[in-house]
Residue, then its C-alpha position, 0 to 999 in steps of 0.5 A: m440582537s438575540g431572542l428565544v425560541t418559545a415553540v417549534s412546530s412541523n407537519g408532514e401533511y398539508s394543513f394551515t396550522k402545525p402541531n407543536r413539538d418538543s423539538i424539530r431537526l433542521l436539515a441543511g439545504l432542505g428545512v425541517e425534517g418531515d415537514v411538508h414544506a422541506g425540500v430544495t425546490v418550492k413546496h408551497r402548492s401555489r408556487v409549485a403550480q407556477d414553477p416546480t423548479q424554483p428554489n425553496l426560499r421558504q424552508v423554515h417559517l419563523i414568526h414572533e410571539e409578540l404578534f399573538a399579543e397584538v392581534g390578541e388586543a383586537g380580539f383574536e386568539v392565536a397560539p404557536g403553530e397556528l399560523g403554520e410557522n416552524i419556529t415561534t420567537q420572542g424578543i427578536d425583531l424579525l420583521g426588521l432583519p435585512v435579507g441574508t441575516l444569519l440566525r444561530v439557533g440553539d447549539t448548531a443550527v444556522l438559518e439564512v433569512t430570505g424574505l417575508r411570508n406573504p399571508c394569504i386568505q387562508i388566514d381568514t379561513f382560520q379566523d375571519g378578519l385576521l388577515k387585516r391584522v397581519v397584512g396592511r398599509d403604512e401611512a405611505g400606502n406601502v404594504v406591511r406584512k407581519a406574518g413572519i419571515m422565511s428562511v433556508v437552512r445553512e447548518g442543521g441541528v435540533v432546535c427546542p423551546g428555550d433555545t437562544i437565537a442570535a442574529e448576525l447582520p450581513t456585511g455591506p448595504h442591508r436589503p429590506l425584506e420583501r415577500v418570498 
C-alpha cells in the first residue's frame, strides 16, 4: 500500500489550523521540529491536564486529502493544514491501517501508526456542522472517526509535498485503530 504526501504543515503555537510549509523535519521520538505538539510526553492541552507524564502517541497527525472532497460534497471547504494535521496524504487508506503499521515517508522518515485522531468540538468552531461529517456512526451503531490518524516518529527526516509514503503492515494479528 502506498500514497503521496500532498502537503505538510506545522505550527509553533497552539491553534486549530497549521500553516502549510515547503517541508517539515521529523525528529525521532519527538515529532515535527518546532511544532507545538512535539515531545516525548503529551502536548495536547486536555491530555496534559489529565496526566502530563503520559507518552505522546500523537506526535504526527496525518489526514487523507480524500476527506476534503468527501466533506466538500456536503458544502464544506477544507484545505490542507486546516484540520490541524502535519501531513496531508493522497492514495493511501490511512483509516484502514492497523496499529503498529510503519509508514516510510520520503527518503528517510519512518512513522509508527498509534491510532485514530479523536475529533473534538473545535472542528465545529472552525466550520459549523463539520464535526458530524468527520465523526459519526456506522450501521451497527459503532463510532466512526474519519479525521485522520496519529503516529510517532521512529526515524527522522525531512518530508516535503510530493514525497512517497509506503506502508509496512505489522506481523501477527492486526489490531484495528482506536482513538488515541
